[in-house]
C-alpha positions in Angstrom: 13.4 12.4 -34.8 15.1 13.5 -31.7 14.7 11.4 -28.6 12.9 13.4 -25.7 13.3 11.1 -23.3 16.7 12.6 -21.9 14.2 15.8 -21.3 11.8 13.9 -19.2 12.6 14.7 -15.4 14.5 12.4 -13.4 11.5 12.0 -10.9 9.2 10.8 -13.5 11.0 7.9 -14.2 10.9 6.2 -17.8 8.2 5.1 -20.0 8.6 1.5 -20.8 10.1 0.7 -24.6 11.6 -2.0 -26.8 11.2 -5.5 -25.3 9.6 -4.2 -22.3 6.8 -2.7 -24.0 6.6 -5.5 -26.0 6.1 -8.1 -23.0 3.3 -5.3 -21.7 1.5 -5.5 -25.1 1.1 -9.4 -25.0 -0.2 -9.2 -21.0 -3.7 -10.6 -21.3 -4.5 -7.8 -18.8 -3.2 -5.3 -21.4 -5.9 -3.8 -23.9 -4.2 -3.0 -26.8 -6.9 -1.0 -28.7 -6.8 1.5 -25.4 -3.3 1.4 -25.2 -3.7 0.7 -21.7 -3.7 -1.7 -18.7 -7.4 -2.8 -17.6 -8.8 -3.2 -14.2 -10.1 -6.4 -13.1 -13.1 -4.6 -12.5 -14.0 -1.4 -14.1 -12.9 1.8 -12.6 -12.0 5.2 -13.5 -8.6 6.4 -13.2 -9.6 10.1 -12.5 -11.6 11.6 -9.4 -15.6 11.6 -10.4 -17.5 14.9 -9.4 -20.6 14.2 -7.5 -21.6 17.9 -7.6 -20.8 20.8 -9.1 -16.6 21.8 -9.5 -17.1 24.3 -7.2 -18.0 22.0 -4.3 -15.2 19.9 -5.4 -12.7 22.1 -5.4 -14.0 23.8 -1.8 -13.8 20.2 -0.4 -9.9 19.6 -1.5 -9.0 23.0 -0.1 -10.6 22.4 3.1 -8.0 21.4 5.6 -9.4 21.2 8.9 -9.2 17.8 10.7 -6.9 16.5 8.1 -3.5 17.0 9.8 -2.8 15.9 13.5 -2.7 18.6 16.2 0.5 17.6 17.3 3.5 15.2 17.2 2.7 11.5 15.7 4.5 9.4 18.5 6.9 7.2 16.9 8.7 4.2 17.9 12.5 2.9 17.0 12.4 -0.8 15.8 14.5 -3.1 17.9 15.5 -5.3 14.7 18.3 -6.9 16.5 17.0 -10.3 16.8 15.1 -12.3 14.3 11.2 -12.9 15.5 10.9 -15.9 17.7 7.8 -17.0 15.9 9.5 -17.0 12.1 7.0 -13.6 11.2 7.3 -10.2 12.4 5.8 -7.0 10.5 7.0 -3.5 11.4 5.0 -0.6 10.2 7.1 2.0 9.2 4.3 4.6 8.1 2.0 5.1 4.7 2.1 1.7 3.0 5.9 0.7 4.2 6.1 -2.1 6.0 9.3 -4.5 6.9 8.2 -8.1 6.6 10.6 -10.6 8.5 9.5 -13.9 7.1 10.9 -17.2 7.7 14.6 -15.8 7.8 14.2 -13.2 5.5 13.6 -9.6 5.1 11.0 -8.1 2.4 10.7 -4.2 2.4 7.2 -3.0 1.0 6.5 0.0 -0.9 9.5 1.9 0.7 9.0 5.8 0.9 11.7 7.7 3.1 11.6 10.9 1.0 10.3 13.9 2.7 7.4 14.8 0.0 5.4 12.2 -2.2 5.9 14.3 -5.0 8.3 14.6 -8.4 9.2 18.1 -6.8 11.4 18.8 -3.5 9.6 22.2 -3.0 5.9 21.2 -3.0 3.5 18.3 -2.9 2.1 16.6 0.0 5.0 16.6 3.3 5.3 13.7 5.9 3.1 14.2 9.0 6.0 12.4 10.8 9.7 11.7 10.4 10.7 7.8 9.2 10.6 6.0 11.9 14.3 4.5 11.7 16.8 5.8 8.9 16.9 3.8 6.2 20.4 3.2 6.3 20.1 1.7 9.7 17.2 -1.1 8.6 19.7 -3.7 8.3 20.1 -6.0 5.2 17.1 -6.7 3.3 16.4 -9.7 0.5 13.8 -8.2 -1.1 12.3 -4.7 -2.1 8.5 -5.3 -3.4 6.4 -2.2 -5.1 2.9 -2.4 -5.6 2.6 0.7 -8.4 4.8 3.8 -9.5 2.6 6.4 -7.7 4.8 8.8 -5.8 3.8 7.6 -2.4 4.6 4.0 -3.0 7.7 4.5 -5.5 10.0 7.1 -4.0 13.3 8.2 -6.2 15.3 8.9 -3.2 14.7 5.8 -1.4 15.0 3.5 -4.5 18.6 5.3 -5.6 19.5 4.4 -1.7 18.3 0.7 -2.1 19.8 0.2 -5.6 23.3 0.2 -3.6 22.0 -2.3 -1.0 22.3 -5.7 -3.0 18.2 -6.7 -2.6 16.2 -7.8 -5.4 13.3 -6.2 -6.4 10.1 -7.2 -7.5 7.7 -5.1 -9.4 4.5 -5.1 -11.6 5.0 -5.1 -15.4 6.4 -1.3 -16.7 7.7 -0.4 -13.1 11.1 -1.6 -13.9 11.8 1.1 -16.7 11.6 3.5 -13.8 14.3 1.2 -11.7 16.8 1.2 -14.2 16.8 4.9 -15.0 17.3 5.1 -11.2 20.2 3.2 -11.5 18.9 -0.5 -10.1 21.1 -2.9 -12.3 18.1 -5.1 -14.6 19.3 -8.2 -13.6 18.3 -7.4 -9.9 14.5 -6.7 -11.5 12.0 -9.4 -11.4 9.1 -7.6 -13.3 5.9 -9.7 -13.3 2.2 -9.6 -14.6 -0.7 -10.6 -12.4 -0.4 -14.7 -11.3 3.4 -14.5 -12.2 6.0 -15.3 -9.5 9.7 -14.7 -8.3 11.6 -16.9 -6.1 14.0 -14.9 -4.0 15.6 -16.4 -1.0 13.8 -19.2 -0.7 10.5 -16.9 -0.7 7.9 -17.2 -3.5 6.8 -13.5 -4.4 3.6 -13.4 -6.3 2.2 -10.3 -7.9 -1.8 -10.5 -7.8 -4.7 -8.4 -8.9 -5.6 -5.0 -7.5 -8.4 -2.4 -8.8 -6.0 1.2 -9.0 -4.3 3.1 -11.9 -0.6 4.0 -12.5 1.5 7.1 -13.9 3.9 9.7 -12.8 3.9 12.2 -15.5 0.9 14.3 -16.7 0.8 12.6 -20.1 1.9 8.9 -18.9 -0.5 6.0 -20.6 -1.5 3.5 -18.2 1.3 1.3 -19.7 2.7 0.2 -16.0 1.1 -2.3 -14.2 -0.4 -2.4 -10.5 -0.3 -5.0 -8.5 -1.1 -6.5 -4.7 1.1 -8.9 -3.4 1.8 -12.5 -1.9 4.8 -13.5 -0.1 5.2 -17.1 0.7 7.9 -18.9 3.0 8.2 -22.4 4.1 6.4 -21.9 7.1 4.5 -18.4 6.4 2.5 -16.2 4.4 1.6 -12.7 3.9 -0.6 -10.3 1.7 0.1 -6.7 0.9 -2.9 -5.1 -0.8 -0.9 -1.8 -2.5 -3.6 0.7 -3.2 -6.8 -0.8 -4.6 -10.6 -0.3 -4.6 -12.8 -3.4 -3.4 -13.4 -6.3 -6.1 -14.8 -9.9 -5.7 -11.3 -11.0 -6.8 -10.2 -10.9 -3.3 -11.6 -14.1 -2.6 -10.0 -15.7 -5.7 -6.6 -14.7 -4.5 -6.8 -15.9 -1.0 -8.4 -19.4 -2.7 -5.3 -19.5 -4.8 -2.5 -18.3 -2.5 -3.9 -17.8 1.4 -5.0 -18.2 4.1 -2.6 -15.7 5.4 -0.9 -15.4 8.7 -1.4 -11.9 8.6 -2.7 -9.3 6.0 -1.4 -5.7 5.4 -4.7 -3.8 3.9 -5.0 -0.2 2.7 -7.4 1.7 4.6 -7.2 5.5 4.0 -6.9 7.9 1.5 -10.4 7.0 0.4 -13.0 9.1 -1.0 -16.6 7.6 -1.2 -17.7 10.7 -3.2 -14.9 11.4 -5.8 -13.1 8.4 -5.9 -14.9 5.0 -4.2 -13.6 2.4 -6.9 -9.8 2.6 -6.7 -9.2 2.9 -2.7 -11.2 0.8 -0.4 -13.1 2.6 2.9 -11.9 0.9 5.9 -15.2 -1.3 6.1 -14.0 -2.7 2.8 -10.6 -3.4 4.0 -12.1 -5.3 6.5 -14.4 -7.2 4.1 -11.4 -7.5 1.8 -9.4 -9.3 4.6 -12.4 -11.7 5.3 -12.2 -12.6 1.7 -8.4 -13.6 2.0 -8.1 -15.1 5.1 -9.4 -16.2 8.3 -10.6 -13.6 11.2 -8.2 -14.8 13.4 -4.9 -13.9 11.2 -4.2 -10.4 11.8 -5.0 -7.6 9.5 -2.5 -4.3 9.9 -3.8 -1.2 8.5 -1.6 0.6 6.1 -1.9 3.9 3.8 -2.8 6.2 6.3 -1.2 8.7 8.9 2.1 10.0 6.9 0.5 11.7 4.1 -2.4 14.3 3.8 -3.9 12.7 0.6 -7.8 12.6 0.9 -10.5 14.4 2.6 -11.2 12.4 5.5 -10.2 13.3 9.1 -6.6 12.3 9.9 -7.6 9.9 12.3 -10.7 8.3 11.0 -9.2 5.3 8.8 -7.9 4.1 12.2 -11.0 4.6 14.0 -13.3 3.2 11.5 -11.1 0.1 10.8 -10.9 -0.8 14.6 -14.6 -0.4 14.6 -15.4 -2.6 11.5 -13.1 -5.3 12.7 -14.5 -5.7 16.1 -18.0 -5.8 14.2 -16.7 -8.5 12.0 -14.4 -10.3 14.8 -11.3 -9.4 13.1 -8.1 -9.4 15.0 -6.6 -6.0 13.9 -3.2 -4.3 14.7 -2.9 -0.6 15.3 0.9 0.2 16.0 2.5 3.6 16.1 4.7 4.0 12.9 7.9 2.2 13.5 5.8 -0.5 15.9 6.3 -4.0 15.2 4.4 -7.2 16.1 4.6 -10.9 15.7 1.1 -11.9 14.3 1.0 -15.2 16.2 1.3 -13.1 19.7 -1.9 -13.6 21.9 -2.2 -9.8 22.6 -1.6 -7.2 19.2 -0.8 -3.3 19.5 -4.5 -2.0 19.7 -3.8 1.1 22.0 -5.6 4.1 20.2 -2.4 6.1 20.3 -4.1 8.4 17.7 -7.0 10.0 19.8 -4.7 12.3 21.7 -2.8 13.7 18.6 -5.9 14.2 17.0 -8.0 15.6 19.7 -7.5 19.5 19.6 -8.1 19.9 15.8 -11.1 17.4 15.6 -9.0 14.9 13.4 -10.9 11.8 14.6 -13.9 10.8 12.6 -16.4 12.8 10.5 -19.9 13.0 11.8 -21.5 10.9 9.1 -22.0 7.4 10.4 -19.5 4.7 9.1 -21.2 1.7 7.4 -21.2 -1.4 9.1 -18.9 -4.0 8.2 -20.1 -7.5 6.1 -19.1 -9.9 3.7 -18.9 -9.8 0.1 -17.9 -12.9 -1.9 -15.5 -14.2 0.8 -15.1 -17.7 2.9 -16.1 -18.4 5.9 -13.9 -17.7 8.8 -12.8 -20.3 11.3 -11.3 -20.4 14.8 -11.7 -18.4 17.6 -11.8 -14.7 16.8 -10.3 -12.0 19.2 -12.1 -8.8 18.9 -9.8 -5.2 18.7 -11.2 -2.2 20.5 -13.9 -0.3 19.3 -8.1 14.9 -8.3 -6.2 14.8 -5.4 -2.7 14.1 -5.2 -1.7 10.7 -6.5 -2.7 8.3 -3.8 
């Protein structure tokens, strides 16, 4: 039979085969009967309509308020000197974060592409430029990828990083994409949940998440998705990737925390159509409290850069700051490209998005957001510092 893998578009990546597929099938998180990975708590991998098909289509096509009215402010980060405290986070838009931790540099979910799409001419387009060129970011020790959706795993970015010499830490199955795109297999650590890799004195651990995978229309769920912990000699951080809320956050916090900072997905949610695979802002705050202490900063991610959901553009930020204030959680709100050291007395909390969103009503919906609460978490300690008050693959 003719091998059709060469006909698969390059942007689709590659399906796992051979020894890689055999390892996937041995995973305790893989359902061999179903031929796919299973979530830690059941969740559909396709939108579920709560009304008629027509209502769902009208909601997806309605765009008012889902884009900013003006230019999104950017900051060119000053990365010339290491962080004084040993830990600094720089939000580069969407889920892309540079973590400088204990003298090492880790880049999470790097996306510099113009669109998060398999095609250059169609698909969700950036709402702001990348705050800094990838070539100006400086040397990296590790690149961490949460899963293979286009807004987290970007072909042109990976091909550029393949020339960097950095190690890649990815969930099971994702290494097939990287190898097809030119990353040497020797530089890829492909991990199951609760497996770790040692990179430049850091421990990178893949931890559970509640999501799904796939880059092609007929891809089976044979690549894993993950959240990540990174631990150095002095500091620890957590990156959620994409995930719905589930009680396992408390277990992750108990095994690997507390964390000096968390990076938590709080955007591209839909309580009507995909409530199980993306957290709302209130759930993101709840997850943070499950993972760590209230005084450990939360960096909201996965919002502001791409239009991937039905909610108003700025709503994730508004709801996050409101929920964080109600729960006594320190939340940061940098502009894209903004940096902060989590141990700083003051975090960036200016609601910069309001001026950009105001002209089109891209702030918050009229529905009252639910109050933040605890679910399955550990008690917080220390003084809290309140902060101010199917769609495309997400």
